[in-house]
C-alpha positions as CSV (number, residue, x, y, z in Angstrom):
1,M,3.0,42.1,-6.7
2,T,1.5,41.0,-10.0
3,T,2.5,41.6,-13.6
4,D,-1.1,42.5,-14.5
5,S,-1.6,46.0,-16.0
6,P,-4.2,48.3,-14.6
7,R,-7.4,48.6,-16.7
8,W,-8.4,52.2,-16.1
9,F,-11.9,53.6,-16.1
10,K,-13.7,56.8,-15.2
11,S,-16.8,57.1,-13.1
12,S,-20.1,57.1,-14.8
13,Y,-20.8,60.3,-13.0
14,S,-17.9,61.9,-14.8
15,N,-19.2,64.6,-17.1
16,N,-16.4,64.3,-19.6
17,G,-15.3,67.8,-18.6
18,G,-11.7,66.6,-18.2
19,N,-11.4,67.0,-14.4
20,C,-11.6,63.4,-13.5
21,V,-9.7,60.6,-11.8
22,E,-9.4,57.1,-13.2
23,V,-9.3,54.0,-11.1
24,S,-8.4,50.4,-11.8
25,T,-10.2,47.7,-9.9
26,N,-8.7,44.7,-11.7
27,L,-5.8,44.5,-9.3
28,V,-7.9,44.2,-6.1
29,V,-8.0,40.4,-6.0
30,S,-4.4,39.8,-7.1
31,S,-2.7,42.6,-5.3
32,G,-5.1,44.1,-2.8
33,V,-4.6,47.6,-4.2
34,V,-6.5,50.2,-6.1
35,P,-4.5,52.5,-8.4
36,V,-5.8,56.0,-8.9
37,R,-4.6,58.6,-11.5
38,D,-5.4,61.9,-13.1
39,S,-7.3,61.4,-16.3
40,K,-5.6,64.4,-17.9
41,R,-2.2,62.9,-17.3
42,P,-2.5,59.2,-18.0
43,E,1.3,58.9,-18.5
44,G,1.8,60.5,-15.1
45,P,2.1,58.8,-11.7
46,A,-0.6,56.8,-10.1
47,L,-1.4,56.8,-6.4
48,V,-1.8,53.2,-5.2
49,V,-4.0,52.8,-2.1
50,S,-5.0,49.7,-0.2
51,T,-8.5,48.3,-0.7
52,A,-9.4,49.1,2.8
53,A,-8.4,52.8,2.3
54,W,-10.3,53.0,-1.0
55,S,-13.4,51.4,0.6
56,S,-13.3,53.9,3.4
57,F,-12.9,56.8,1.0
58,V,-15.8,55.7,-1.2
59,T,-18.0,55.2,1.9
60,S,-17.2,58.6,3.1
61,V,-18.0,60.2,-0.2
62,K,-21.3,58.4,-0.4
63,H,-22.3,59.5,3.0
64,G,-20.9,63.1,2.6
65,T,-18.5,62.7,5.5
66,Q,-14.8,63.5,5.8
67,R,-12.2,61.6,7.7
68,V,-8.6,62.5,8.3
69,M,-6.3,59.5,7.9
């Protein structure tokens, strides 16, 4: 694992309504992971998923499909 800190961002589709998730993509190359957290609780835990799982999730969302993993 790396000592790099996540650099969090919200989707440009976020409406600033407060019900958002934040992701950090700066750890993809160094660690192969994508951290995800609740924007309302930045001090709370982050879910760390593999780049393959994140890519699959994003593709499914874009295509309006659901997959059970």
